[in-house]
VEXDREN-2710 file (C-alpha; in Angstrom, 1 decimal):
% VEXDREN-2710
k/r/px/py/pz
1/MET/36.9/19.6/-23.9
2/LEU/33.7/19.0/-22.0
3/ARG/34.0/18.7/-18.2
4/GLU/32.8/15.3/-16.9
5/GLU/29.7/15.5/-14.7
6/LYS/30.2/14.7/-11.1
7/THR/28.7/11.4/-9.9
8/VAL/25.7/11.9/-7.6
9/THR/25.3/9.1/-5.0
10/ILE/21.8/8.3/-4.0
11/MET/20.1/6.3/-1.3
12/ILE/16.6/4.9/-1.9
13/VAL/14.3/4.4/1.1
14/ASP/11.1/2.5/0.5
15/ASP/9.4/-0.5/2.2
16/HIS/8.4/-2.1/-1.2
17/ALA/11.2/-4.1/-2.8
18/LEU/9.7/-3.6/-6.3
19/VAL/9.8/0.2/-5.9
20/ARG/13.4/0.0/-4.7
21/GLU/14.5/-2.2/-7.5
22/GLY/12.6/-0.2/-10.1
23/LEU/14.0/3.1/-8.9
24/GLU/17.5/1.7/-8.8
25/ALA/17.3/0.6/-12.4
26/LEU/15.9/3.9/-13.6
27/LEU/18.4/6.1/-11.7
28/ASN/21.4/4.0/-12.6
29/SER/20.4/4.5/-16.3
30/ILE/21.3/8.2/-15.9
31/SER/25.0/8.7/-16.7
32/ASN/26.0/10.7/-13.6
33/PHE/23.7/9.0/-11.0
34/LYS/24.8/6.0/-8.9
35/VAL/22.5/4.3/-6.4
36/LEU/24.8/3.8/-3.4
37/CYS/22.4/1.9/-1.1
38/LYS/18.8/1.0/-0.4
39/ALA/16.8/0.8/2.8
40/SER/13.4/-0.7/3.6
41/ASN/12.6/1.3/6.6
42/GLY/13.6/4.4/8.6
43/TYR/16.0/2.6/10.9
44/GLU/18.0/1.1/8.0
45/ALA/18.0/4.5/6.4
46/ILE/19.6/6.2/9.4
47/GLU/22.2/3.5/9.8
48/LEU/23.1/3.5/6.1
49/HIS/23.2/7.3/5.9
50/HIS/25.5/7.6/8.9
51/ARG/27.8/5.0/7.4
52/LEU/27.8/5.8/3.7
53/ASN/26.7/9.5/3.5
54/PRO/24.9/9.5/0.1
55/GLU/24.6/12.9/-1.5
56/ILE/20.8/12.5/-2.1
57/THR/18.2/10.5/-0.2
58/LEU/14.9/9.6/-1.8
59/MET/12.6/8.9/1.2
60/ASP/9.2/7.3/1.3
61/ILE/6.9/8.5/4.2
62/LYS/4.8/5.5/5.3
63/MET/7.0/2.6/6.3
64/PRO/6.9/0.0/9.2
65/GLY/9.0/0.6/12.2
66/LEU/10.0/4.2/11.7
67/ASP/8.3/6.5/9.2
68/GLY/10.2/8.6/6.6
69/ILE/9.6/12.0/8.3
70/SER/10.9/10.8/11.6
71/ALA/13.9/9.2/9.9
72/GLN/14.6/12.4/8.0
73/SER/14.6/14.3/11.4
74/LYS/17.1/11.9/12.9
75/ILE/19.4/12.0/9.8
76/LEU/19.4/15.8/9.7
77/ALA/20.1/16.0/13.5
78/HIS/23.3/14.0/12.8
79/ASN/24.1/15.6/9.5
80/PRO/22.4/19.0/8.9
81/ALA/23.8/19.1/5.3
82/ALA/22.0/15.9/4.3
83/LYS/19.8/16.5/1.2
84/ILE/16.6/14.5/1.4
85/ILE/13.8/14.4/-1.1
86/ILE/10.4/12.9/-0.1
87/LEU/9.2/10.6/-2.8
88/THR/5.8/9.1/-1.8
89/THR/2.2/8.3/-2.9
90/TYR/0.8/10.5/-0.1
91/ILE/-0.1/14.2/-0.7
92/GLY/-1.9/15.0/2.5
93/GLY/-1.4/18.6/3.7
94/GLU/-0.1/17.6/7.1
95/ASP/2.5/15.2/5.6
96/VAL/3.7/18.0/3.2
97/TYR/3.9/20.5/6.1
98/LYS/5.8/18.1/8.4
99/ALA/8.2/17.1/5.6
100/PHE/9.3/20.6/4.9
101/GLU/9.2/21.6/8.6
102/THR/11.7/18.8/9.4
103/GLY/14.0/19.7/6.5
104/ALA/13.0/18.1/3.2
105/ARG/14.5/19.7/0.1
106/ALA/11.7/18.6/-2.2
107/TYR/8.4/16.6/-2.1
108/LEU/7.5/14.5/-5.0
109/LEU/5.0/11.8/-6.0
110/LYS/6.1/8.4/-7.2
111/ASP/4.5/9.0/-10.6
112/THR/6.9/11.9/-11.3
113/PRO/8.5/11.3/-14.8
114/LEU/12.1/10.3/-14.8
115/GLU/13.4/13.4/-16.6
116/GLU/11.6/15.6/-14.1
117/LEU/13.0/13.6/-11.2
118/ARG/16.5/14.0/-12.7
119/THR/16.1/17.7/-13.0
120/ILE/14.8/18.1/-9.4
121/ILE/17.6/15.9/-8.0
122/MET/20.2/18.1/-9.7
123/LYS/18.5/21.3/-8.3
124/VAL/18.7/19.8/-4.8
125/VAL/22.4/18.9/-5.4
126/ARG/23.0/22.5/-6.2
127/GLY/21.5/23.5/-2.9
128/GLU/18.1/24.6/-4.1
129/LYS/14.7/23.5/-2.9
130/HIS/11.8/22.4/-5.1
131/ILE/8.2/23.0/-4.1
132/PRO/5.7/22.4/-6.9
133/PRO/3.0/25.1/-7.2
134/ASP/0.2/22.7/-6.0
135/ILE/2.2/21.8/-3.0
136/ALA/3.1/25.4/-2.3
137/GLN/-0.6/26.2/-2.3
138/MET/-1.3/23.4/0.1
139/LEU/1.4/24.7/2.4
140/ALA/0.0/28.2/2.3
141/LEU/-3.5/26.8/3.2
142/ARG/-1.9/24.7/6.1
143/VAL/-0.1/27.7/7.5
144/GLY/-3.2/29.9/7.2
145/SER/-5.5/27.4/8.9
146/GLN/-6.0/26.8/12.6
147/GLN/-3.4/24.2/13.8
148/LEU/-4.4/21.3/15.9
149/THR/-2.5/20.8/19.2
150/GLU/-0.8/17.5/20.0
151/ARG/-3.5/16.6/22.5
152/GLU/-6.3/17.4/20.0
153/ILE/-4.6/15.0/17.5
154/GLU/-4.4/12.3/20.2
155/VAL/-8.2/12.8/20.8
156/LEU/-8.8/12.7/17.0
157/GLU/-6.9/9.5/16.6
158/ALA/-8.8/7.9/19.5
159/MET/-12.1/9.0/17.9
160/ALA/-11.0/7.4/14.6
161/GLN/-10.5/4.1/16.6
162/GLY/-14.1/4.3/17.7
163/LEU/-13.5/5.1/21.3
164/THR/-16.2/6.8/23.4
165/ASN/-15.6/9.9/25.4
166/ARG/-15.2/7.9/28.6
167/GLU/-12.7/5.5/26.9
168/ILE/-10.7/8.4/25.5
169/SER/-10.5/10.0/29.0
170/GLN/-9.2/6.7/30.4
171/ALA/-6.7/6.2/27.6
172/LEU/-5.3/9.7/27.8
173/PHE/-5.7/10.2/31.6
174/ILE/-7.9/13.3/31.2
175/SER/-11.4/14.0/32.4
176/THR/-14.5/13.4/30.2
177/SER/-15.2/17.2/30.3
178/THR/-11.7/17.9/29.0
179/VAL/-12.3/15.3/26.2
180/LYS/-15.5/17.1/25.3
181/THR/-13.7/20.4/25.2
182/HIS/-11.0/19.0/22.8
183/ILE/-13.7/17.5/20.6
184/ASN/-15.6/20.8/20.4
185/SER/-12.3/22.5/19.5
186/LEU/-11.7/19.9/16.8
187/PHE/-15.1/20.4/15.3
188/ASN/-14.5/24.2/15.2
189/LYS/-11.0/23.9/13.7
190/LEU/-12.0/21.3/11.1
191/GLN/-15.3/22.9/10.4
192/ALA/-17.1/19.6/11.1
193/LYS/-20.6/19.0/12.5
194/ASN/-19.9/15.5/14.0
195/ARG/-17.2/12.9/14.6
196/THR/-17.6/11.2/11.2
197/GLU/-17.2/14.5/9.4
198/ALA/-14.2/15.5/11.6
199/ILE/-12.4/12.2/10.9
200/ALA/-13.2/12.4/7.1
201/LYS/-11.8/16.0/7.0
202/ALA/-8.7/15.0/9.0
203/ILE/-8.0/12.2/6.5
204/GLN/-8.5/14.6/3.6
205/LYS/-6.1/17.1/5.2
206/GLY/-3.5/14.3/5.8
207/ILE/-3.8/14.7/9.6
208/LEU/-5.0/11.1/9.9
209/HIS/-4.3/8.2/7.5
210/PRO/-6.9/5.5/6.8
END
């Protein structure tokens, strides 16, 4: 007699209703999967996870209010055993790094075929991690590259908003000479010749989002 498969309860976290509904229909079509709840932002995800404790959470990254990586950190702080899979359209190196650094069990794109998604969910249920080869390579490049400091990222974000050195110094309460030092460091670490190239490379690496 065949042993009946255990039901895997799932929470879907995505700010687009069509994505939530579509994923729910697809996942519920798999015999041992049950979508337990859905959230449209990080705050809802935290509240639902604390209350219902789904076995698997499929978490988008970019959402209004509280992003997926921050929500993941808060869920894991409350329940370190939580199994969270990032499911997103973004594949920037910084996003991937932060996702795994804060405890993601897998990182997938939304165009992942259903059968592959099912296989990966079951791997995570068994306690395994799933890092596709292209993402593993991206992580290796990220670890091997010079990392930006928090202050450098703040300066970079200000540059992307079009602020001048003086405006950046006023916004961050630092001197203009310190701003210039941070910008020169950014140019060196990003291997950029000017502000436009630095911003473009930061977007390409997933440090900034357009």
